[in-house]
C-alpha positions in Angstrom: 95.4 127.2 111.6 92.7 127.3 109.0 89.3 126.1 110.2 86.3 126.7 108.1 83.4 124.8 109.7 80.7 124.4 107.1 77.5 126.3 108.0 74.8 124.4 106.0 71.4 126.0 106.3 70.1 125.4 102.8 68.7 122.0 101.6 71.2 119.1 101.4 72.7 118.5 98.0 74.9 115.5 97.5 76.6 114.0 94.5 78.0 110.8 93.0 81.0 111.5 90.8 82.4 108.3 89.2 85.1 108.1 86.6 83.8 106.4 83.5 86.9 104.0 83.1 85.2 100.8 84.2 82.1 99.3 85.7 80.2 100.5 88.7 81.9 98.5 91.5 80.3 97.6 94.8 82.2 100.3 96.8 81.1 103.0 94.3 77.6 101.7 94.5 77.7 102.0 98.4 79.1 105.6 98.1 76.1 106.4 95.7 73.7 104.8 98.0 74.9 106.8 101.1 74.7 110.2 99.1 71.3 109.2 97.8 69.9 108.4 101.1 71.3 111.6 102.7 69.6 113.7 100.0 66.4 111.9 99.8 65.9 111.7 103.5 66.4 115.5 103.8 64.2 116.4 100.8 67.4 117.7 99.1 68.9 116.8 95.8 71.1 113.9 94.6 73.3 114.8 91.6 75.3 112.8 89.2 78.6 113.9 87.7 80.6 111.9 85.3 84.3 112.8 85.9 85.5 112.3 82.3 88.5 114.7 82.1 90.7 111.7 81.4 89.7 111.4 77.8 92.0 108.5 77.1 90.6 106.2 79.6 87.0 107.4 79.7 84.7 105.4 77.5 81.0 105.6 76.5 80.5 102.0 77.4 81.7 102.7 81.0 79.5 105.6 81.3 76.5 103.5 80.1 77.4 100.8 82.5 77.5 103.3 85.5 74.1 104.8 84.5 72.6 101.3 84.0 73.9 100.1 87.3 72.6 103.1 89.3 69.2 102.7 87.5 68.9 99.0 88.3 70.0 99.6 91.9 67.1 102.1 92.1 69.3 105.2 92.8 67.6 107.9 90.8 69.4 111.2 90.4 68.1 114.8 89.9 68.5 116.5 86.5 70.8 115.3 83.7 74.2 113.8 84.5 76.9 116.5 84.4 80.0 115.9 82.3 83.0 117.2 84.0 85.0 117.5 80.7 82.3 119.9 79.4 83.1 122.3 82.2 86.7 122.8 81.1 86.2 126.5 80.3 84.8 127.1 83.8 87.7 125.4 85.4 90.1 127.6 83.5 88.1 130.7 84.7 88.5 129.6 88.3 92.3 129.2 87.8 92.4 132.8 86.4 90.6 133.9 89.6 93.3 132.1 91.7 96.0 133.8 89.6 94.5 137.2 90.2 94.4 136.4 93.9 98.0 135.5 93.9 97.1 131.9 95.0 98.4 130.3 91.7 101.3 131.0 89.4 102.8 129.9 86.1 105.5 127.3 86.3 107.9 126.8 83.4 109.9 124.0 84.9 110.9 121.4 82.3 110.6 117.6 83.1 114.2 117.4 84.0 114.1 120.5 86.2 111.0 119.2 87.9 112.6 115.8 88.6 115.7 117.4 90.0 113.7 119.9 92.2 111.5 117.0 93.5 114.6 115.0 94.4 116.0 117.8 96.4 112.6 118.3 98.2 112.5 114.6 98.9 116.0 114.5 100.3 115.2 117.5 102.6 112.0 115.9 103.8 109.7 118.5 102.5 107.1 119.1 99.8 107.8 120.3 96.3 108.2 124.1 96.0 108.6 125.5 92.4 111.2 128.2 91.9 108.6 130.0 90.0 106.2 130.5 92.9 107.9 133.8 94.0 108.7 135.2 90.5 106.8 138.2 89.4 103.7 137.4 87.2 105.3 139.6 84.6 108.0 137.1 84.2 106.7 135.2 81.1 108.7 132.9 78.9 107.2 133.3 75.3 106.5 130.2 73.4 107.4 128.1 76.4 105.1 125.4 77.7 104.0 126.0 81.3 101.5 124.6 84.0 99.7 126.6 86.4 100.3 125.6 90.1 98.5 126.4 93.3 100.7 128.2 95.9 100.7 126.0 98.9 100.9 127.6 102.2 104.1 127.0 104.2 102.9 128.1 107.6 99.3 127.2 107.6 97.9 124.3 109.3 95.1 122.7 107.3 92.2 121.3 109.4 89.4 119.2 107.8 86.5 118.6 110.3 85.1 115.4 109.0 81.8 114.0 109.8 83.3 110.5 110.1 87.0 110.8 110.8 86.7 113.7 113.2 89.2 116.6 113.1 92.1 115.8 110.8 95.2 118.1 110.8 98.0 118.6 108.2 100.8 121.0 108.0 100.6 123.3 105.0 104.2 122.8 104.1 103.4 118.9 103.7 101.6 119.7 100.4 103.2 120.3 96.9 102.6 123.3 94.8 99.8 121.4 93.2 99.3 121.5 89.4 95.9 123.1 88.6 96.1 123.3 84.8 98.3 121.1 82.8 100.4 122.5 79.9 97.7 121.5 77.4 95.2 123.5 79.4 93.3 120.6 80.9 92.4 120.7 84.6 93.6 118.4 87.2 91.3 116.4 89.5 91.3 118.5 92.5 90.7 121.8 90.8 88.0 120.4 88.7 86.2 118.8 91.7 86.2 121.9 93.7 84.9 124.1 90.9 82.1 121.6 89.9 81.0 120.9 93.5 80.8 124.7 94.2 78.9 125.4 91.0 76.5 122.4 91.5 75.7 123.7 94.9 76.9 120.5 96.6 76.7 120.9 100.5 77.8 117.3 101.5 80.4 115.0 100.1 80.3 111.4 101.2 83.1 109.3 99.7 85.9 106.7 100.5 88.5 107.6 103.0 91.1 107.2 100.3 90.1 110.7 99.3 90.9 112.2 102.7 94.2 113.7 101.7 92.4 115.1 98.6 90.0 116.8 101.1 92.9 118.7 102.5 94.1 119.8 99.1 90.5 120.7 98.0 90.0 122.5 101.3 92.9 124.9 100.6 91.4 125.7 97.2 88.0 126.4 98.7 89.7 128.7 101.2 91.7 130.5 98.6 88.7 131.3 96.6 86.8 132.2 99.7 84.2 129.7 99.1 82.3 127.8 101.8 83.5 124.2 102.1 81.0 121.4 101.9 80.5 118.9 104.8 83.1 116.1 104.2 82.4 112.6 105.3 85.0 110.0 104.4 84.0 106.4 104.9 86.4 103.5 105.3 86.6 101.4 102.3 85.1 98.0 102.1 87.4 95.1 103.1 87.2 91.5 102.2 86.3 88.8 104.6 90.0 88.5 105.6 90.1 92.1 106.7 92.2 93.2 103.8 91.4 95.8 101.1 88.6 94.5 98.9 90.0 93.1 95.5 88.9 90.8 92.8 90.3 87.8 94.6 87.6 88.5 97.2 84.9 88.3 94.6 84.5 92.0 94.2 82.3 92.5 91.3 80.5 95.1 89.4 76.9 95.8 90.2 75.8 94.2 87.0 77.3 91.0 88.2 75.2 90.9 91.3 72.1 91.5 89.2 73.1 88.6 87.0 73.5 86.5 90.1 69.9 87.0 90.9 69.9 89.7 93.6 67.1 92.1 94.1 68.0 95.8 94.0 66.3 96.4 97.3 68.2 93.4 98.8 71.5 94.7 97.7 70.6 98.3 98.8 69.7 97.0 102.2 73.0 95.0 102.4 75.2 97.9 101.3 73.4 100.2 103.8 74.5 98.1 106.7 78.0 97.7 105.3 79.5 100.6 107.1 76.4 102.2 108.7 74.5 101.3 111.8 71.1 102.2 113.3 70.9 100.3 116.7 70.4 96.7 116.2 68.1 97.0 113.1 69.1 94.9 110.2 66.3 95.2 107.6 65.1 98.5 106.1 62.6 99.5 103.4 63.6 102.6 101.3 61.3 104.9 103.4 62.8 103.5 106.5 66.3 103.9 105.4 65.8 107.4 104.2 64.2 108.5 107.5 66.9 106.8 109.6 70.1 107.5 107.7 72.5 110.2 109.1 76.1 110.8 108.9 76.4 110.2 112.6 75.7 106.5 112.0 78.6 105.9 109.7 81.3 103.8 111.1 85.0 104.4 111.4 85.8 100.8 111.1 85.8 99.2 107.5 82.9 97.1 106.6 83.7 93.5 105.5 82.1 91.9 102.6 80.1 88.8 103.6 78.3 87.0 100.8 76.3 84.8 103.3 75.0 87.8 104.9 74.2 89.3 101.6 72.2 86.3 100.6 70.4 86.4 103.9 69.4 90.0 103.5 68.3 89.4 99.9 66.2 86.4 101.1 64.4 88.7 103.5 63.5 91.0 100.6 62.5 88.1 98.4 59.9 87.2 101.0 58.5 90.7 100.9 58.6 91.1 97.1 55.2 91.2 95.1 54.5 87.9 93.6 53.7 89.3 90.1 56.9 91.2 90.1 58.9 88.2 91.0 57.2 86.2 88.3 58.4 88.8 85.8 61.9 88.9 87.2 62.3 85.1 87.5 61.0 84.3 84.0 64.4 84.7 82.2 66.0 82.3 84.8 63.3 79.8 84.1 63.9 80.1 80.4 67.5 79.2 80.9 66.4 76.0 82.7 63.9 74.8 80.1 64.7 75.4 76.5 61.7 76.8 74.6 59.7 77.6 77.6 56.9 80.1 76.9 56.8 82.3 80.1 54.0 84.3 78.8 51.6 81.2 78.6 49.0 80.6 81.3 50.4 77.0 81.7 53.6 78.7 83.1 52.2 81.7 84.8 49.3 80.2 86.6 51.1 77.4 88.6 54.1 79.6 89.3 52.0 82.4 90.7 49.9 80.0 92.7 53.1 78.5 94.2 55.0 81.8 94.6 53.9 82.6 98.3 55.6 79.4 99.4 58.5 79.1 96.9 59.9 82.6 97.5 60.4 81.8 101.2 62.7 79.0 100.1 65.1 81.1 97.9 67.6 83.8 98.6 68.2 84.9 94.9 66.2 84.6 91.7 68.6 81.9 90.6 67.5 79.9 93.6 63.8 80.8 93.1 64.1 79.4 89.5 65.6 76.2 90.9 62.6 76.0 93.2 60.2 76.5 90.4 61.8 74.0 88.2 59.7 71.0 89.3 56.6 73.1 88.1 58.0 73.6 84.6 60.1 70.5 83.9 59.1 68.8 80.6 57.2 65.5 80.6 57.6 62.8 79.8 61.0 63.1 81.8 62.7 60.9 79.3 62.5 63.7 76.8 64.9 65.9 78.8 67.6 63.2 78.3 67.4 62.4 82.0 66.0 58.9 82.4 63.7 58.7 85.5 64.9 56.1 88.0 62.8 53.0 87.6 60.3 52.4 90.4 61.1 49.6 92.7 59.0 46.8 94.2 55.2 47.6 94.4 55.6 51.3 93.8 54.2 51.1 90.2 51.2 49.3 91.4 50.6 51.6 94.2 50.7 54.6 91.9 48.3 52.7 89.5 45.9 52.2 92.3 46.1 55.8 93.5 45.4 57.3 90.1 41.6 56.6 89.9 41.2 57.9 93.5 42.9 61.2 92.4 40.8 61.4 89.3 37.7 61.2 91.5 38.7 64.1 93.7 36.0 66.7 93.4 37.9 69.6 95.2 41.5 69.8 93.8 43.0 71.7 96.8 45.8 70.8 99.0 43.6 70.1 102.0 41.5 67.7 100.1 44.4 66.1 98.3 46.2 65.6 101.6 43.1 63.9 103.0 42.9 61.7 100.0 46.5 60.5 100.4 45.9 59.7 104.0 42.7 57.8 103.1 44.7 55.9 100.5 47.6 54.8 102.9 44.9 53.7 105.4 43.1 51.7 102.8 46.5 50.1 101.6 47.6 49.6 105.2 51.0 51.3 104.3 53.0 54.2 105.8 52.9 57.5 104.0 56.5 57.2 102.9 55.5 54.1 100.9 53.5 56.2 98.5 55.1 59.6 99.2 58.4 58.6 97.8 57.3 57.4 94.4 54.7 60.1 94.1 57.3 62.8 94.8 59.7 61.2 92.2 56.8 61.3 89.6 55.8 64.8 90.3 59.1 66.6 90.9 61.7 64.2 89.4 63.6 64.5 92.7 63.8 68.4 92.6 63.4 70.2 95.9 59.8 71.0 96.5 57.5 71.6 99.5 54.6 69.5 100.8 53.3 66.9 98.2 49.6 68.1 98.5 50.7 71.7 97.6 52.7 70.4 94.7 49.7 68.5 93.4 47.4 71.6 93.8 49.8 73.8 92.0 50.4 71.4 89.1 46.7 70.6 88.6 44.9 67.5 88.1 45.7 66.9 84.5 49.5 67.5 85.0 49.6 65.3 88.1 48.0 62.4 86.4 50.1 62.8 83.3 53.4 62.7 85.3 52.2 59.8 87.3 51.4 57.8 84.1 54.8 58.6 82.8 56.6 57.5 86.0 54.5 54.2 86.0 55.7 53.6 82.4 59.3 54.0 83.3 58.9 51.2 85.9 57.2 48.7 83.7 
């Protein structure tokens, strides 16, 4: 049995190593977050490696999307991103070392020979063994293409002591003679990963449990090179609400989609943190709290299930905590979508929205919902200009608003408390219930949009805008 328990005494170094073949999906973002927290919480390093050895599928646009997604999510990395493709000469040198140690060999099998050999191995219930593995290294076929394979052990038991999965055992004979270098000289995934992680000083690898078998393959390469293994921690993949593997039909999206839906990066970080990791009954974490609390021992063996309601709830918590001025800047583009030609740099936009932010942000779970809450403050007047005719006032509502206007014009202290008192005094003078004036006044001021207490709405809009909207509403009822 081969058991190489990592003895990590140096600072923790983690990495995130995405392939630039598509967007940064939510599972990858969670993997990056776990590695980032482990490194930042220990005062170590979080490195970024772009695994772009697949030159046909790797694109610059995908690389840019990954970098943008990590940056928006707030997961900063140390140093410059490493291109795995640029390390190809080093990968070849590592293979030369394995050849020299007798742990790798040249294999000249043709495609037809490989298919036949694999079929025999399959029928006998064993892994692929190349007939070239025991040939002398001096047996060279000039001008004949070859690959270089790893000499898998037949008698060894491979043990991976995983921080999440526990001890996982494999028989060495279960593994093929793995290709390390293709016939064109390019490295395969498992060889390149081992070489890069070693050279980058990576001490801990946190990734999805779909890589668990790769860990066994990579562990054999580490051992053959007499390199210390990193700590492996393989996390169960995220599942959909139905418990099945997450897919597009569950709404699995790229990180940029969650940004475009109006989530805050800290809200999404907090949600992803709790999607597969626990710390007692605590649900909400700031970055400093998460970094202090995060450890591999808190990672769960059971898959986390994507829950959009929970995601919105966690984001709503962080909306409440967010700085008002920052929210103003973040929500401005959403408001511009609601009102064509809106000048979000103007005082007529910024002053009332900032004044209302403390209240309105508690009524929204995303920036999109916050913009909907703000809408009544920025909607155009007269309402008819929006192409949405206001509902005509019924009964004596126009007269009531007309009689209320001079009383509001005379209010000396335009604050919610004084305005509320004035509305109460008006209802007493008119001998009516508050709903009698509240309904038409709310229609005039908000157009029926969701809004909090009327006296607060009036304070935020300001005297001139309140009177203007009331006059417009009265006119529609004439």
